[in-house]
C-alpha positions in Angstrom: 0.9 -46.6 -8.8 0.5 -43.8 -11.2 -2.6 -42.6 -9.3 -0.7 -42.6 -6.0 2.1 -40.6 -7.5 -0.4 -38.1 -9.0 -2.1 -37.7 -5.6 1.3 -37.2 -3.9 2.2 -34.4 -6.4 -1.2 -32.7 -5.9 -0.9 -32.9 -2.1 2.7 -31.6 -2.2 1.6 -28.6 -4.4 -1.3 -27.8 -2.1 0.9 -27.9 1.0 3.6 -25.8 -0.6 1.0 -23.1 -1.6 -0.5 -23.1 1.9 3.0 -22.7 3.5 4.0 -19.8 1.3 3.5 -16.6 3.4 1.9 -13.6 1.8 4.0 -10.7 0.8 3.5 -8.0 3.4 3.9 -4.3 2.4 6.8 -2.4 3.9 7.5 1.3 4.5 10.1 1.0 1.7 7.3 0.0 -0.6 5.0 2.8 0.5 7.8 5.4 0.3 8.9 4.1 -3.2 5.3 4.3 -4.5 4.8 7.9 -3.1 8.2 9.3 -3.8 7.1 10.9 -7.1 4.4 12.7 -5.2 6.7 14.6 -2.8 6.6 17.8 -4.9 2.8 17.8 -5.0 2.5 16.9 -1.3 4.9 19.5 0.0 4.4 22.3 -2.6 1.2 22.4 -4.6 0.0 22.2 -8.2 -1.3 18.9 -9.5 0.1 15.4 -9.0 2.2 14.1 -11.9 1.4 11.1 -13.9 4.3 9.2 -12.2 2.9 10.2 -8.8 -0.6 8.9 -9.8 1.0 5.7 -11.1 2.6 5.2 -7.7 -0.6 5.9 -5.9 -2.4 3.3 -8.1 0.3 0.8 -7.5 0.1 1.4 -3.7 -3.7 1.1 -3.7 -3.4 -2.2 -5.6 -1.0 -3.6 -3.0 -3.2 -2.8 0.0 -4.9 -6.2 0.1 -5.2 -6.9 3.8 -6.0 -5.0 6.9 -2.4 -5.4 8.0 -1.2 -3.9 4.7 -3.5 -0.9 5.1 -2.4 -0.3 8.7 1.3 -0.6 7.9 0.8 1.8 5.0 -1.0 4.2 7.3 1.8 4.2 9.9 4.4 4.7 7.1 2.5 7.6 5.5 1.8 9.2 8.8 5.4 9.1 9.8 6.6 10.3 6.4 4.0 13.2 6.4 5.5 14.6 9.6 9.1 14.1 8.4 8.6 15.9 5.1 6.1 18.6 6.2 3.4 17.2 3.9 0.3 19.5 3.5 -2.6 17.5 5.0 -5.0 18.8 2.4 -2.8 17.6 -0.4 -2.4 14.2 1.3 -6.1 13.7 1.8 -6.9 14.9 -1.8 -4.2 12.8 -3.5 -6.1 9.5 -4.0 -9.1 11.3 -5.4 -7.0 13.4 -7.7 -5.4 10.1 -9.0 -8.8 8.4 -9.4 -8.3 5.7 -6.7 -9.4 4.9 -3.2 -6.9 3.6 -0.6 -9.6 3.0 2.0 -8.5 5.7 4.4 -7.7 9.3 4.7 -4.4 9.8 6.3 -4.5 12.8 8.6 -2.0 13.9 11.3 -4.2 12.5 14.0 -5.4 9.3 12.4 -5.4 6.2 14.6 -3.8 3.7 12.2 -4.7 0.8 14.6 -8.3 1.4 13.7 -7.8 1.3 9.9 -9.7 -1.7 8.5 
């Protein structure tokens, strides 16, 4: 009887893990991560340490193709809303020592981001 109870608990744990949906990234997450970068992206100079911390956090959360595409759409939209300098946007990940797997430009086709 103990063995059956143990198997039931293990099966229940596996089923509950499989049924838990992954956390998808949202535009709020992207904007929150990049908010400290706004001065750099619209003005100039160098990105602040809090900006680079946000970029690193964002890069770490882009685990799936869906996450990367969502982030791309969000960044593209925000870039046009805030008059972001495209050179600053494309250089930001490198200046912070990370790769986000894409270079967001005004004409990027986010549906093709892998």
